[in-house]
C-alpha positions, 0 to 999 in steps of 0.5 A: 461530297463523301460520296462525289463521283464523276462520270464520263457519258459521251465522247466522240470526234466530230468534224475537222478534228474537233472533239466533244465530250458529256461528263456527270458530277453526282451527290452533289449538295445542294448549291453546288451544281452552280458553283462548280460548274461555273467555275469550271466553266470559267477557267476552262474558256479562260485559263487552258492555253495553246499553240497558234500561228501567230504571224508568218511571212512571205516571201515578196510580200510586205503588207497585208493589202497585196495579192500574189501572183498566180494566188486565188486569195489575196492576202487577208483571205489566206490570213483568215484561213491560217487561223483555222488551223488547229496545232497539237504541241509538246512545247511552250517555247516560240516554235516555227515552220514553213512552206515552199510550194510550187503550183499548180496545186490545192495548199492543205494545213498537211502540207506545211513543215512544222518541228517535231514538237508539233502536229496538226489536228486538222491536217486538211484544212484549206489555205489557197489556192496556186493556180499557176506554176509560180512559187509560193514560200511562206514562213511561220511562226507559233507561240504558245499563251492563254486566251485570244490576241490582236495582231497589235498585241504582238510587237516584232521587228518591222524589219523581219516582213513579219506579217500579225494574225489576231490569235485564238489560244483557246482549245476550247471552244464552246462549255454548257452545263446543266444542273438536276436535282436528286431525291432519296428514298428519304426525300433528303436533296442532291444535285447532278451536274452535266456539263459539255465541253466542246474543244479544237482537237489540240487536248481532248474533252477529258485532258480540259476538264483535269486541266481546269480542276487542277487550275482551281485546285492551285489557286485555292490551294493559294488561298489556304496557304496564305491563310495560314503563314497571315495566321502564324503570323499573329500568332507571333506578335501575339506572343511578342507582345506576351512576352514582354509584358512580364519582364517590364518590372525587372531591374536592369541590375539583373541583366547584369551589365557592363559597369559602362554601360550600366553607369550610362542607363543609371543615368539616365534615369533608365532602372527597369528593362521597361524603362530600356523596352521605352528606347529606340537603338538609335536613341539609346547611342545617342545618351552620355558616353552610351557608344555603339560597343555598349547598345550592342552588349545591352541588345545582346543580353537583352536577346540571350536572357529574355528573348527580346529584340529592339527593333 
């Protein structure tokens, strides 16, 4: 793994702003290619986020089974076309856009008025055809997310008259990988991993690979940190159990308690620190004439002199 290297073999823009990239990871140990390839593929397809249209409000329309006067497409067809608009975003906050146009006109994605943080990747994407002089007005709601969200999973106030869309947030459309064995002059085997990434154009394949790698690193970093925490807790518990053991035979006279506290303990047949440790704080205060003040004195003395804390 010390000689591990990665190289971009191909980077190209294909139709409608989509991108394709091919990468080569060299000098992997046998078995590491399938492990890394599978992990990257899962994260690339499932964990990377993007911005998409989640709902629209069309003037004069209250449900998706309506038709719009002067528009060739019905509302369902328009909603389907809107799902194909790809957005590049500088923010993860909910954003709003607007389209207001008078026909006749062919409506494409570049006619939508967007906030400064959003950009359309495929501006020539077809939305609808307005064949008369009617005015078509649409308000858009843009959301950031991961994966795929059904319209029924979006909860908006019905009074707003928003039509909800099945939303595809995934910027990565497809991932393929293959593994080849490489033999050196000493007949030692290593692997090389070829990975192909197709994105919708909102991020480049290189950016997608970097983001996926960072997510994987963060997950394993959390596992390492949790392991260290657990080990530290186990060590501390072990130290506590070991440190208490040598003090169990110490006579309570060595604690130099006040006369009242000492006499109460002796009357209860508590003669050593070991005997004292058999009592919980609540049980100690139940001893005759042993009040809260005496209990606090015992707890403080055990802590300061022996480092023992009663719980």
